[in-house]
C-alpha positions as CSV (number, residue, x, y, z in Angstrom):
1,M,93.7,106.7,80.4
2,V,97.1,107.2,78.9
3,D,95.7,110.0,76.6
4,E,94.1,111.7,79.6
5,A,97.4,111.5,81.6
6,L,99.2,113.1,78.7
7,R,96.6,115.8,78.3
8,V,96.5,116.7,82.0
9,T,100.2,116.8,82.4
10,R,100.6,118.7,79.1
11,T,103.0,116.2,77.6
12,V,101.2,115.4,74.3
13,Q,103.6,115.8,71.4
14,S,103.5,119.2,69.7
15,R,104.1,117.7,66.2
16,L,103.6,114.4,64.5
17,R,106.5,112.1,65.5
18,D,107.6,108.6,64.9
19,L,107.3,108.2,68.6
20,P,104.1,109.9,69.8
21,S,103.9,110.4,73.6
22,R,101.3,107.7,73.9
23,V,103.6,105.1,72.4
24,V,106.4,106.2,74.7
25,V,104.2,105.6,77.7
26,Y,103.5,102.1,76.4
27,L,107.2,101.6,75.9
28,V,108.1,102.6,79.5
29,L,105.3,100.4,80.9
30,A,106.3,97.4,78.7
31,A,110.0,97.8,79.8
32,C,108.8,96.9,83.3
33,L,107.7,93.5,82.0
34,F,111.0,92.9,80.2
35,P,113.7,94.1,82.6
36,E,116.3,91.7,81.2
37,V,116.6,93.5,77.9
38,G,117.4,97.1,76.7
39,Y,114.8,99.5,75.4
40,P,115.5,98.7,71.7
41,D,114.7,95.1,72.4
42,V,111.6,96.2,74.4
43,W,110.5,98.1,71.3
44,R,111.0,95.0,69.2
45,K,108.9,92.9,71.5
46,L,106.2,95.7,71.6
47,T,106.0,95.8,67.8
48,G,107.1,92.4,66.7
49,A,103.6,91.0,66.0
50,L,102.5,94.1,64.0
51,S,103.8,92.7,60.7
52,G,102.6,94.4,57.6
53,L,102.3,97.8,59.2
54,P,104.6,100.8,58.5
55,L,106.6,100.7,61.8
56,A,109.2,103.1,63.0
57,A,112.7,101.8,63.8
58,P,114.0,104.2,66.4
59,T,117.5,104.1,67.6
60,A,118.5,103.7,71.3
61,S,119.2,107.5,71.5
62,A,115.8,108.3,70.0
63,L,114.1,106.1,72.6
64,A,116.1,107.8,75.3
65,Q,115.2,111.3,74.1
66,A,111.5,110.3,73.8
67,R,111.5,109.1,77.5
68,R,113.1,112.3,78.6
69,R,110.5,114.3,76.6
70,I,107.5,112.9,78.4
71,G,109.2,112.8,81.9
72,A,107.7,111.3,85.0
73,D,104.5,113.3,85.3
74,P,102.2,111.1,83.0
75,L,103.3,107.9,84.9
76,R,102.8,109.7,88.3
77,W,99.3,110.7,87.1
78,L,98.5,107.1,86.0
79,F,99.5,105.7,89.4
80,G,97.4,108.3,91.1
81,L,94.4,107.1,89.0
82,L,95.0,103.4,89.5
83,R,96.0,103.3,93.1
84,G,93.6,103.0,96.1
85,P,90.9,100.7,97.3
86,A,88.0,99.7,95.1
87,P,85.0,97.5,96.0
88,T,85.9,94.7,93.4
89,M,89.5,94.7,94.7
90,H,88.6,94.1,98.3
91,P,86.0,91.3,98.7
92,P,84.8,90.0,102.1
93,A,87.8,87.6,102.1
94,A,90.1,90.6,102.2
95,R,88.4,92.0,105.3
96,W,88.3,91.2,109.0
97,R,85.1,91.9,110.9
98,G,84.1,94.4,108.3
99,L,87.5,96.3,108.3
100,L,89.7,96.6,105.3
101,V,93.1,95.3,106.6
102,V,96.1,97.3,105.3
103,A,99.8,97.3,106.0
104,L,102.4,100.0,106.1
105,D,106.1,99.3,105.6
106,G,109.2,100.2,103.5
107,T,111.9,98.7,101.3
108,T,114.7,99.9,99.1
109,L,115.3,99.7,95.4
110,T,118.8,99.7,93.9
111,V,119.7,102.3,91.2
112,P,122.7,102.8,88.9
113,D,125.9,104.3,90.3
114,T,126.2,107.3,88.0
115,P,127.3,110.9,88.9
116,A,123.8,112.2,88.0
117,V,122.0,109.7,90.2
118,L,124.4,110.4,93.1
119,T,123.3,114.0,93.2
120,R,120.0,112.9,94.8
121,F,120.3,109.2,95.9
122,T,123.2,108.0,98.1
123,K,124.8,104.7,99.0
124,Q,124.0,103.4,102.5
125,A,126.9,103.0,104.9
126,G,127.4,99.7,106.7
127,N,129.7,97.5,108.7
128,H,131.1,95.9,105.6
129,G,131.7,98.9,103.5
130,G,128.1,99.7,102.7
131,T,126.2,99.1,99.5
132,G,127.9,99.2,96.1
133,Y,125.0,101.0,94.5
134,P,122.8,104.0,95.5
135,Q,119.4,103.1,96.8
136,V,115.9,104.6,96.8
137,R,113.6,104.2,99.8
138,L,110.1,103.1,98.9
139,L,107.2,103.2,101.4
140,A,103.8,101.7,100.5
141,L,100.3,101.2,101.9
142,V,99.1,97.8,100.8
143,A,95.7,96.1,101.1
144,C,96.7,92.8,102.8
145,G,93.9,90.7,101.2
146,T,94.7,91.4,97.6
147,R,98.2,93.1,97.9
148,T,97.0,96.0,95.8
149,L,98.6,99.4,96.3
150,I,96.6,102.0,98.1
151,D,99.4,104.5,98.0
152,A,103.2,104.8,97.8
153,V,106.0,107.3,98.2
154,F,109.7,107.2,97.6
155,G,112.8,109.2,97.9
156,P,116.4,109.2,99.1
157,T,117.5,106.8,101.9
158,T,118.8,109.8,103.9
159,S,115.3,110.1,105.2
160,G,113.9,107.2,107.3
161,E,110.6,105.3,107.0
162,T,108.9,107.4,109.8
163,T,109.8,110.5,107.8
164,Y,108.0,109.3,104.7
165,A,105.0,107.7,106.5
166,P,103.0,110.9,107.2
167,R,102.8,111.4,103.4
168,L,100.7,108.2,103.2
169,L,98.2,109.1,105.9
170,P,95.8,111.1,103.6
171,S,95.1,107.7,102.0
172,L,93.8,106.2,105.3
173,R,90.0,106.2,105.8
174,P,87.5,105.1,108.5
175,G,86.8,101.4,108.1
176,M,90.5,100.6,107.6
177,L,92.7,98.7,110.1
178,L,96.4,99.5,109.7
179,L,99.0,97.0,110.6
180,A,102.5,98.3,111.3
181,D,105.8,97.2,112.9
182,R,107.6,98.6,115.9
183,N,109.4,101.1,113.8
184,F,106.2,103.1,113.3
185,A,105.1,103.1,117.0
186,A,106.2,106.8,117.6
187,Q,103.6,108.7,119.7
188,R,103.2,111.5,117.2
189,L,102.7,109.2,114.2
190,V,100.2,107.0,116.1
191,A,98.2,110.1,117.0
192,D,98.3,111.3,113.3
193,I,97.1,107.8,112.2
194,A,94.2,107.8,114.7
195,A,93.2,111.3,113.5
196,T,92.5,109.9,110.0
197,G,89.6,107.8,111.5
198,A,91.4,104.5,110.6
199,D,92.0,102.0,113.3
200,L,95.5,100.7,114.2
201,L,97.1,97.4,115.2
202,I,100.8,98.0,115.8
203,R,103.6,96.1,117.5
204,L,105.5,97.7,120.4
205,K,108.9,97.0,121.8
206,N,108.6,94.4,124.6
207,G,110.4,96.6,127.1
208,R,108.2,99.7,126.5
209,R,106.4,100.7,129.7
210,M,102.7,101.0,129.2
211,P,100.4,102.1,132.1
212,V,97.6,99.7,133.0
213,L,94.4,101.7,133.2
214,S,92.0,98.8,133.3
215,R,91.9,95.1,132.6
216,F,89.7,93.1,130.2
217,P,88.6,89.5,130.6
218,D,90.5,88.4,127.5
219,G,93.8,89.3,129.1
220,S,94.3,92.7,127.3
221,Y,94.4,96.0,129.1
222,L,93.6,99.6,128.5
223,S,96.5,102.0,128.2
224,T,97.7,105.1,126.4
225,L,100.2,105.8,123.6
226,G,100.8,109.5,123.9
227,P,97.3,111.1,123.6
228,V,95.7,108.0,122.1
229,R,93.9,105.4,124.2
230,V,94.9,101.9,123.1
231,R,94.3,98.4,124.1
232,V,97.5,96.4,124.7
233,V,97.9,92.7,124.1
234,D,100.9,90.9,125.6
235,C,101.2,87.4,124.1
236,K,103.6,84.5,123.7
237,I,103.6,82.8,120.3
238,T,105.0,79.3,119.9
239,V,105.7,78.0,116.4
240,T,106.1,74.3,116.1
241,T,107.7,72.5,113.1
242,T,109.4,69.2,112.5
243,A,112.7,71.0,113.2
244,G,111.6,72.0,116.7
245,K,109.8,74.8,118.5
246,H,110.4,78.6,118.6
247,T,108.8,80.9,121.1
248,G,108.6,84.7,121.0
249,L,107.1,87.4,123.1
250,Y,105.0,90.1,121.3
251,R,103.3,93.3,122.5
252,L,100.6,94.7,120.3
253,A,98.6,97.9,120.7
254,T,95.3,98.7,119.0
255,T,92.7,101.4,118.9
256,L,90.0,98.7,118.8
257,L,89.0,99.0,122.4
258,D,86.0,96.6,122.5
259,H,87.2,93.2,123.6
260,H,83.9,91.6,122.8
261,R,83.9,92.6,119.1
262,H,87.7,92.3,118.7
263,P,89.1,89.5,120.9
264,A,92.8,89.6,121.8
265,T,93.5,86.1,120.4
266,E,92.0,87.1,117.0
267,L,94.0,90.3,116.9
268,T,97.2,88.4,117.6
269,T,96.4,86.0,114.7
270,L,95.4,88.9,112.4
271,Y,98.7,90.7,113.0
272,H,100.5,88.0,111.0
273,Q,98.9,89.5,107.8
274,R,101.4,92.4,108.1
275,W,103.8,90.1,106.2
276,E,101.6,90.4,103.1
277,I,103.3,93.7,102.3
278,E,106.7,91.9,102.3
279,T,105.3,89.5,99.7
280,A,104.2,92.4,97.6
281,Y,107.8,93.8,97.7
282,L,109.1,90.3,96.8
283,E,106.8,90.3,93.7
284,L,108.0,93.8,92.8
285,K,111.7,93.3,93.3
286,S,112.2,89.6,92.6
287,T,109.5,88.5,90.2
288,I,109.3,91.7,88.1
289,L,112.8,93.1,88.4
290,G,114.6,89.8,89.1
291,G,116.8,91.5,91.6
292,R,118.2,93.8,89.0
293,V,119.3,97.4,89.3
294,L,116.9,99.9,87.8
295,R,117.7,101.1,84.2
296,A,117.4,104.9,84.5
297,R,120.7,106.8,85.0
298,T,119.2,110.2,86.1
299,P,117.0,111.2,89.0
300,E,114.1,112.1,86.8
301,G,114.4,108.9,84.9
302,I,114.4,106.9,88.1
303,T,111.2,108.7,89.2
304,Q,109.6,107.8,85.8
305,E,110.7,104.2,86.1
306,I,109.5,103.6,89.6
307,Y,106.1,105.0,88.9
308,A,106.0,102.8,85.8
309,L,106.8,99.8,88.0
310,L,104.1,100.7,90.5
311,V,101.6,101.1,87.6
312,V,102.4,97.7,86.1
313,Y,102.3,96.0,89.5
314,Q,98.9,97.6,90.3
315,L,97.5,96.6,86.9
316,L,98.6,93.0,87.4
317,R,97.1,92.9,90.9
318,T,93.9,94.5,89.7
319,V,93.5,91.9,87.0
320,M,94.1,89.2,89.6
321,A,91.6,90.6,92.0
322,D,89.0,91.0,89.3
323,A,89.6,87.5,88.1
324,T,89.1,85.9,91.5
325,S,86.0,88.0,92.1
326,T,84.3,86.1,89.3
327,L,84.5,82.9,91.4
328,P,82.5,83.7,94.6
329,G,84.3,82.4,97.7
330,T,87.7,82.3,96.1
331,D,90.5,83.7,98.3
332,P,92.6,86.3,96.3
333,D,95.6,84.5,97.9
334,R,95.2,81.7,95.4
335,A,95.9,83.9,92.4
336,G,99.6,83.4,91.3
337,F,101.5,86.6,90.6
338,S,104.1,84.9,88.4
339,I,101.3,83.4,86.2
340,A,99.8,86.8,85.7
341,W,103.2,88.4,85.0
342,Q,104.1,85.8,82.4
343,A,100.7,86.0,80.7
344,A,101.1,89.8,80.5
345,R,104.5,89.3,78.8
346,D,103.0,86.9,76.3
347,Q,100.2,89.3,75.5
348,I,102.7,92.1,74.7
349,I,104.7,89.9,72.4
350,L,101.6,88.5,70.6
351,A,100.0,91.9,70.4
352,A,96.8,90.1,71.3
353,G,93.6,92.0,72.2
354,I,95.0,95.4,71.1
355,I,91.6,96.3,69.8
356,A,89.1,96.6,72.6
357,D,85.9,94.6,72.3
358,T,82.5,96.1,73.0
359,V,81.8,93.3,75.5
360,V,83.3,93.8,78.9
361,D,85.3,90.7,80.1
362,L,86.1,91.2,83.7
363,A,88.6,88.3,83.9
364,G,90.3,88.9,80.5
365,T,93.0,86.7,79.0
366,I,95.5,87.3,81.8
367,G,92.8,86.6,84.4
368,R,91.7,83.4,82.7
369,H,95.4,82.2,82.9
370,V,95.3,83.0,86.6
371,L,92.0,81.1,87.1
372,A,93.2,78.1,85.2
373,S,96.2,77.7,87.5
374,L,94.9,78.7,91.0
375,L,97.3,78.0,93.8
376,P,96.2,75.6,96.6
377,P,94.7,77.1,99.7
378,R,97.5,78.7,101.7
379,R,99.3,76.6,104.3
380,L,101.0,78.0,107.4
381,R,104.7,77.8,106.7
382,I,107.8,79.5,108.1
383,S,111.2,80.3,106.5
384,P,114.2,82.1,107.9
385,R,114.3,85.8,107.3
386,I,117.8,86.0,105.7
387,V,119.4,87.6,102.7
388,K,118.6,85.3,99.9
389,R,120.9,87.1,97.4
390,A,124.4,86.7,98.8
391,I,127.1,89.3,98.3
392,S,129.5,86.6,97.2
393,K,128.8,83.5,95.0
394,Y,131.2,81.6,97.2
395,Q,130.0,79.8,100.4
396,A,130.3,82.1,103.4
397,R,132.2,80.9,106.4
398,G,130.4,80.0,109.5
399,P,127.5,77.8,110.5
400,R,125.3,76.6,107.6
401,I,122.0,78.4,107.4
402,D,118.9,76.2,107.1
403,R,116.9,77.8,104.2
404,T,114.1,75.1,104.3
405,S,110.5,76.3,104.5
406,Y,108.7,74.2,107.1
407,K,105.0,73.5,107.6
408,A,104.1,74.9,111.0
409,T,101.5,75.2,113.7
410,T,101.2,78.0,116.1
411,G,100.1,78.4,119.7
412,I,99.0,81.7,121.2
413,E,99.0,82.5,124.9
414,I,97.7,85.9,126.1
415,L,99.8,87.1,129.0
416,S,98.0,89.2,131.7
417,P,99.9,92.1,133.0
418,T,101.4,91.9,136.5
419,G,101.1,94.6,139.1
420,P,98.3,97.0,140.0
């Protein structure tokens, strides 16, 4: 795959080098598994177990020149090859009533504060002076059941999430159900999503006026969102823990108009899966990056590094989905991302399995580590949505924030609309 990426993007080295283009791609990918060390140390981890072989000993500047030589195109091509839904990645456990449930949302990545980076990526202003580093906005389409990436786009934060979202719509297909938050409930965007043939379940602002065209026995009602006919579900959700109860009002709109096949209560429960994309971002930014700033100090280098991160994340998620598929009935949620990530790091250091066998092993070494340490079935828990990485290491003034995760139960009440 790497050789094909280099051939298609015309980045194969023109002469024999100590650092062939293929090796440089491996280096950039391996760096995503070891964000805590510099590229020379990544090189040492990548080659440390190859004793007895005539190995190159490139300097830091040679590694930098090699990364600039191949650019971002091979990594972009690799991500284009690896992304997207595949049957083994999306077993029945990842579907709802035959529909592949996917989520759309955005996040930001922090990049170095250098003059070159600031020519494209800016710092975000805020009430407390803004961010200290420039940031990149990343928007992804994620399969909720396996948290694999169907597609992703990124760019400066000067453009909002709804500006980037249309670039992901070509990856939507009939048979998909897209979950999205209130930010994406613009009439034009909803119409464009519906035009792809995919269905939609999106949250609306509670105060948004929706005409009641007809009522359904399950408490939902037919309405319109711009030119698109939708079914609206107004509901009250009560979350109960040992710390007390919390009640919230939600308004959801869906293009699934048949209340017999898609009951309002089930749709309300299903919408909670939108948070799977937040978990995917947590794995990318916290588990892999450890909250660190990206390495690259130029816009082209940042593009290369982000595509490498997406490729590594997708490879790990693919391994995890393949491994759990070998045990029928196993929910992909039970595969631990940290376990797969650590096993991959170990494989790099040990240089194990670098010669492919003729027998296809779907689980693989990383997958077997995952299967040996499956997580227990998921429990319903809640945790406050707060900034876990504080600006200051000192205790902030004000009331103490309860960061405890509580086991919870939920109650759903469908609210019928009032009026004619």
